[in-house]
N, C-alpha and C positions, 0 to 999 in steps of 0.2 A: 335243226329247225326244218320241218317238212315243207316241200314245195307245194303241197296240197292244202296247207292251212290257209284260211282267209286272213287278210290283214288284221282283222280284229282279234283273231286268235293269237296271232304272232305277238300282239302287244299285251296279252293277258299276263298277270302275275297271280297264279293260282294260290288258293289257301293251302297251307301246309298242315295236315293233320298232326296231332300229337304222336310222338313215337310210341310204338306198341311193343315194349319189351316182353319176351316170352318166358324167360327162365331166371329164377333166383334174383328177382328184382321186385321190390315193393313199388307198385305203379301209382304215382300221385299226379302225373303231369297233365292228365285230362279231367281232373276233378270228378271222377266217378264215385258213386256211393259205395262204401265198403260193406253195406248190408244188402241182403237179398231182397227181391221184390216181395210184395204182399203174398201170404200163403194162398190166397184165392187165385193168384196168377198161375201157380203150378196146377191147381185143380182145373182151371179153365183150359190149360194146355192139354191136360190128360183127357178131358171130356169133349174136346173140340171134335166135331164131326168132320173128319177128313174129306168126306164126299163133297162138302161145301166148297172145297178149293177149286172145283171145276166151274164154279159160278163166279161171275164178276161181283165185287163187293158193292155195297150201297154207295153210289157216288156222292150222296149227301152225308154219309157217316152219321145218320140221324141218332141211332141208339147211343153212340159215344158222345155226341154233342148234347143229347138230353142229360146224360150223367154229368158231363162237364158243366152244363148250365145249373143243375141242382147243386153241384159242389161249390160253385162260386156265386150263387144267388143272382143269376142273370137269366135272360130269356134265351131260348135256343137260337133265335134270330141274331143274337149278339155273339155267337160262337163260330169258330172256324178251326178245322184240324188239318194237319199235314204230316208229311214224312219227316218228322223232326222240326224243331223251331227254325233250323237253318232254311228249310224249304219255305216255311211261312214267311221268314224275313225276305227271301228272294222274291216271293210273290208281292210282298209289300213294296219293295223297291220298284218293281214294275208298275204296280197299281197307283202309287202315290207320289213318287219322288222324281219323275221324269218331266219336270216343268220348265227346263231350261234355266233354272236358277239353282244356286248352291244349296246343298243339304248340310245343315249345321250339325256338327258331331264333336265330341271331345277328342282331343289329340291322342289320348291314351285310353283305349277301350277295346272291345271285342274286335279281333283282327279280321273278321269276315266282312265287316262293313266296307272297308276300302276295296275288297275283292268284288263285292256286288256293285259298288259304285263304278268301278272300272268296267265291269262286264256290261252294265246297262247304260253307260255314258252319263253318269250322274256326277256332277262336280261336288267335291267335298270341301267344306269350309271348316277347318279344324280349329278348335279353341283349347288352349292349354288348361290343364287342371290348376286349381288355386294352390296357395302355399301349403294347404293341409292335404294335398293330393285328392281333393274332392272335385267332382264335375262342377264346373262353373255355370250354374243355371242362368245367372244374369247375362253372361256372355252369350249363351245359346239363344237368349230371347232378344238380344239387342238389335240384330239386323232386321231390316224391313223386307228386303227381297230375299226370299228363300223358297225352296221346294218342300221343306219340312225340317223336322228335328228328330234325331234318333240318339238314344243313349241307353246304356245298361244300368239298371238299378236293382241290386247292388252292382257297382261297376267292376269290371275285370280289367286288370288284375289287382286292383287296390282293395276291393271288398267294401268300400264305403257305400252307404245308402242314404239318400235324401229322404226327408219326412214327407208325408202327404201334403202338409201345408206349403212347403217350398215348391213342390211339384205343381200344386194347384195354382200357385202364383205364376209359374211359367205358362201353364195352360191358358190362363186369362190373357197373357200377353201375346200368345201365338195362337189366336183363334181362327186364323184364316188358312192354316196348313195343318197337316197331320203331324202329331207328336207321337212317335213310336217309342214305347218304353219296354225294353227287353228285360223280363223278369226271370231269367233262367235260374237265378240263385236266391230269389226272394224268400223262399220258404225257410231259409236258415237264419231268420231274425229281422228281416226288413218288413216294412208295411207295403202291402200290395195296393197298386193304384186302380185295381179293378173296381174299388169302391167309388171311383170318380167317373166311371164310364157313363153312367146315366146323365150326369151333368155336363159332360164335355164330349160332344159328338165327333170332335177331331182327335180324341185319344184312342190309340190302339195299343193294347197290352199283349205281348207275346210271352209264352212260357213253354216249358219242356217237361217231358216225363223222364228225361235222362238223369237228372241230378237227384232231386229229393224223392223220386218214386222208383229209382233203381232200374230204369228200363232203357239205358243208353244203347243196348244192343238191339232194341226193337225199332228205333227211329219213329218217334211220335211227338209232335208238338202242337201248339194251339195258339189261337189269337182270340181276344175278347175286345169288342168295340161296338160302336153303333151299327145298326143294320145297314146303314149306308156304306160304311167301311167294309163290313163283312161281304156285302154284295160285290164290292170292288175286288176283293181277294178271290171271291168265287168266279168272277169273270175271267181273271187271269188263270186260275186253276183249270177252268173248263176249256180254255184256249190252249192249254199245255198238256194236261193229263187229267181227264175227268174222274179217274180212279186213283187218287194219290194214297189213300190209307187202305191197306188190305184188311180183309175180314178178320183175320187172326189177330192183327194188331188192335183192331177195335174191341174185340172180346177181352183181350188182355188189359187194354187201357181202362175199360169199364171196371174191371176187378181192382185195378190199382187205385182208382178213384174212390171206390166204395169202402175200402178198408182204412178208415181214418185212425183207428187205434194203432195199427202197424206203422202207418205214416208218421203219426205224432211221436211214437217211441223212437223210430230211427232218426227222425229230425232232431229230437232232443239229445240223442246220443252223439250225433255229429257236432252239435253246438257245444256240448260238454267237452268233447275231445278237442275241439278248436280252441276253447278258452284255456284248457289245461296245457295245450301245446304252446299257446301264446305266452303263458306264464313261465313255462320252462325255457323258452327261447329268450325271454327277457332276463331270466336268471343267468343265462350264458352270455349276456352282454349284447344281445341283438336289439335293434330298434324295430318294433313291430307295429304296423298300422292297425287300428281297430277294424274289425271285419264283421260284416253281416252276411258273409257268404260261407262256403265250405272250404275256404282256403285262406292263407295268410300271405301278406307281402312283407318281407323283412329284409333288413340289411345289418351288417356288422361294421362298426366304425374302424376295425382293424384289419378286415379282410375283404377283398374284392369278391364279387360274385363268382368269377372264374376260379378263384382259389377254393371257394366253398364247394 
């Protein structure tokens, strides 16, 4: 431990990225897409004017946000983009969850949430999953004093996803604070809560280009919410780095959003493979949770995880 570190840094427990095996290993541990990006991505890279790299990118990422807005049927003012959804989540923690009250979160979920909470001094109030390994929305909504609510839908690592109706019931009960729904895996079979943004100004939905759009190596994520929430994210961004999304990433992201045929085909293939894998695991005696993500959570009654 360095003598030069601040006390806050000494107390950090950093996020540990998934292992990156290099040879003779089929890599499944970070839930990357097995299919390549849309063909238009390759064309955009080939045709990109390299001379543009001498210029700073558009700090508003307007062209990308316009395409994002068209894709999801919202206004540009309801969109935000960043270097991966992890950066967007970091901005959200700073913008909305530092109220001196606990942030309600499932006890089993994306492991970056406690890292950000520790980094920004946000107290987490963890709620156990229910007996079906589902996020307990009633528990998340029960407390009156909170800085907000955050959960992934579908959740990781369980793959369970709540319906729009159940999430809307939560939003009605938690109207005074931001409810952040992390939809990194939503395209693999769950219902997106973007449809609820117009009715609930406290709803912020985050997403990523890493999973269903095969751009994990690019680092591109987004948020959709009321203009009030987007302005909060923008204020944090502009106080940290006014140019978070580079011009090349914007061009590639636009092409990935435009090719709906490629997107739908790859998504459907992943879903088909997931269900086939589930059936085969069950045939081998595994207990497998239903999943709306691109992964499965399973256990075998006769073998511990370490043995497998």
